[in-house]
C-alpha positions as YAML, in Angstrom:
chain: A
units: angstrom
residues:
- id: 1
  name: MET
  ca: [11.75, 23.38, -17.13]
- id: 2
  name: ASN
  ca: [12.54, 22.89, -13.47]
- id: 3
  name: THR
  ca: [15.29, 20.29, -13.05]
- id: 4
  name: LYS
  ca: [13.87, 19.30, -9.68]
- id: 5
  name: GLN
  ca: [10.54, 18.19, -11.16]
- id: 6
  name: MET
  ca: [9.73, 14.60, -10.39]
- id: 7
  name: GLN
  ca: [9.59, 12.33, -13.39]
- id: 8
  name: ASP
  ca: [7.17, 9.45, -13.74]
- id: 9
  name: VAL
  ca: [8.70, 6.00, -14.02]
- id: 10
  name: SER
  ca: [7.03, 2.71, -14.88]
- id: 11
  name: ILE
  ca: [7.32, -0.04, -12.31]
- id: 12
  name: GLU
  ca: [5.62, -3.36, -11.81]
- id: 13
  name: ILE
  ca: [4.60, -4.56, -8.39]
- id: 14
  name: GLN
  ca: [3.16, -7.89, -7.42]
- id: 15
  name: LEU
  ca: [0.39, -8.21, -4.87]
- id: 16
  name: ALA
  ca: [-0.51, -11.77, -4.01]
- id: 17
  name: ASN
  ca: [-0.14, -13.56, -7.36]
- id: 18
  name: ARG
  ca: [-1.06, -10.61, -9.58]
- id: 19
  name: LYS
  ca: [1.22, -8.12, -11.26]
- id: 20
  name: TYR
  ca: [0.32, -4.45, -11.49]
- id: 21
  name: PRO
  ca: [2.09, -2.05, -13.81]
- id: 22
  name: LEU
  ca: [2.19, 1.44, -12.28]
- id: 23
  name: LYS
  ca: [3.48, 4.88, -13.15]
- id: 24
  name: VAL
  ca: [4.86, 6.66, -10.10]
- id: 25
  name: LYS
  ca: [7.15, 9.56, -9.39]
- id: 26
  name: SER
  ca: [10.75, 8.36, -9.53]
- id: 27
  name: GLU
  ca: [11.27, 9.43, -5.92]
- id: 28
  name: GLU
  ca: [8.31, 7.26, -4.83]
- id: 29
  name: ALA
  ca: [9.25, 4.04, -6.64]
- id: 30
  name: VAL
  ca: [11.20, 2.49, -3.77]
- id: 31
  name: THR
  ca: [8.47, 3.39, -1.28]
- id: 32
  name: VAL
  ca: [5.74, 1.85, -3.46]
- id: 33
  name: GLN
  ca: [7.79, -1.33, -3.84]
- id: 34
  name: LYS
  ca: [8.32, -1.50, -0.07]
- id: 35
  name: ALA
  ca: [4.59, -1.01, 0.45]
- id: 36
  name: ALA
  ca: [3.88, -3.92, -1.89]
- id: 37
  name: GLU
  ca: [6.37, -6.06, 0.06]
- id: 38
  name: LEU
  ca: [4.64, -5.12, 3.33]
- id: 39
  name: ILE
  ca: [1.22, -5.98, 1.92]
- id: 40
  name: ASN
  ca: [2.48, -9.34, 0.61]
- id: 41
  name: SER
  ca: [4.09, -10.05, 3.96]
- id: 42
  name: LYS
  ca: [0.83, -9.34, 5.79]
- id: 43
  name: LEU
  ca: [-1.15, -11.48, 3.33]
- id: 44
  name: LYS
  ca: [1.17, -14.43, 3.97]
- id: 45
  name: GLU
  ca: [1.15, -13.81, 7.72]
- id: 46
  name: PHE
  ca: [-2.64, -13.87, 7.96]
- id: 47
  name: GLU
  ca: [-2.94, -16.83, 5.61]
- id: 48
  name: SER
  ca: [-0.59, -18.96, 7.70]
- id: 49
  name: LYS
  ca: [-1.66, -17.64, 11.11]
- id: 50
  name: TYR
  ca: [-5.41, -17.97, 10.59]
- id: 51
  name: GLY
  ca: [-5.67, -20.44, 7.70]
- id: 52
  name: VAL
  ca: [-7.58, -17.90, 5.62]
- id: 53
  name: LYS
  ca: [-7.50, -18.60, 1.88]
- id: 54
  name: ASP
  ca: [-9.94, -16.01, 0.48]
- id: 55
  name: ILE
  ca: [-7.79, -13.24, -0.96]
- id: 56
  name: GLN
  ca: [-10.42, -10.58, -0.27]
- id: 57
  name: ASP
  ca: [-10.46, -11.55, 3.40]
- id: 58
  name: LEU
  ca: [-6.67, -11.47, 3.46]
- id: 59
  name: TYR
  ca: [-6.63, -8.00, 1.87]
- id: 60
  name: ALA
  ca: [-9.24, -6.76, 4.34]
- id: 61
  name: MET
  ca: [-7.33, -8.09, 7.34]
- id: 62
  name: SER
  ca: [-4.03, -6.71, 6.05]
- id: 63
  name: THR
  ca: [-5.56, -3.34, 5.28]
- id: 64
  name: LEU
  ca: [-7.05, -3.11, 8.75]
- id: 65
  name: GLN
  ca: [-3.76, -3.89, 10.45]
- id: 66
  name: ILE
  ca: [-1.66, -1.58, 8.27]
- id: 67
  name: THR
  ca: [-4.18, 1.24, 8.58]
- id: 68
  name: THR
  ca: [-4.36, 0.78, 12.35]
- id: 69
  name: LYS
  ca: [-0.59, 1.20, 12.54]
- id: 70
  name: LEU
  ca: [-0.81, 4.33, 10.41]
- id: 71
  name: ILE
  ca: [-3.47, 5.78, 12.68]
- id: 72
  name: GLU
  ca: [-1.28, 5.04, 15.71]
- id: 73
  name: LEU
  ca: [1.56, 6.90, 14.02]
- id: 74
  name: GLU
  ca: [-0.83, 9.75, 13.31]
- id: 75
  name: SER
  ca: [-1.67, 10.14, 16.96]
- id: 76
  name: ASN
  ca: [2.03, 10.05, 17.84]
- id: 77
  name: ASN
  ca: [2.95, 12.58, 15.17]
- id: 78
  name: ALA
  ca: [0.30, 15.28, 15.24]
- id: 79
  name: GLY
  ca: [2.56, 17.52, 13.16]
- id: 80
  name: ASN
  ca: [2.34, 15.10, 10.23]
- id: 81
  name: HIS
  ca: [-1.45, 14.85, 10.41]
- id: 82
  name: ASP
  ca: [-2.21, 15.98, 6.85]
- id: 83
  name: GLN
  ca: [0.51, 13.84, 5.29]
- id: 84
  name: ILE
  ca: [-0.77, 10.68, 6.97]
- id: 85
  name: HIS
  ca: [-4.30, 11.33, 5.72]
- id: 86
  name: VAL
  ca: [-2.95, 11.65, 2.20]
- id: 87
  name: ARG
  ca: [-1.12, 8.33, 2.58]
- id: 88
  name: LEU
  ca: [-4.24, 6.64, 3.97]
- id: 89
  name: ASP
  ca: [-6.27, 7.97, 1.04]
- id: 90
  name: GLU
  ca: [-3.62, 6.69, -1.39]
- id: 91
  name: MET
  ca: [-3.68, 3.25, 0.27]
- id: 92
  name: ASP
  ca: [-7.47, 3.23, 0.20]
- id: 93
  name: GLN
  ca: [-7.47, 4.07, -3.51]
- id: 94
  name: LEU
  ca: [-4.85, 1.39, -4.26]
- id: 95
  name: ILE
  ca: [-6.71, -1.29, -2.32]
- id: 96
  name: SER
  ca: [-10.05, -0.26, -3.84]
- id: 97
  name: SER
  ca: [-8.59, -0.51, -7.35]
- id: 98
  name: ILE
  ca: [-7.18, -3.96, -6.56]
- id: 99
  name: LEU
  ca: [-10.48, -5.20, -5.19]
- id: 100
  name: ASP
  ca: [-12.40, -3.66, -8.11]
- id: 101
  name: GLU
  ca: [-10.32, -5.76, -10.53]
- id: 102
  name: LYS
  ca: [-11.67, -8.96, -8.97]
...
């Protein structure tokens, strides 16, 4: 067995007021937790800035802003083009799964 293989770890993140148990590669755990913190920060920002209470609207607004920033990074880092698309797809899948649970 390759000692450099990534091992899955169980983590729990909280988005809005819901907890989500996840299995992620150990090397990705910190990044996933930071992503959850960013999403929560954007949800709070939009709720206070625009008085929006509907969580789906808050997720949509947050997703749009975060994705826009990722696309800007993509245009600035053409060499990382494929990696950014993978990350966008991962975010899309995560957000879709969250919205599907509603």
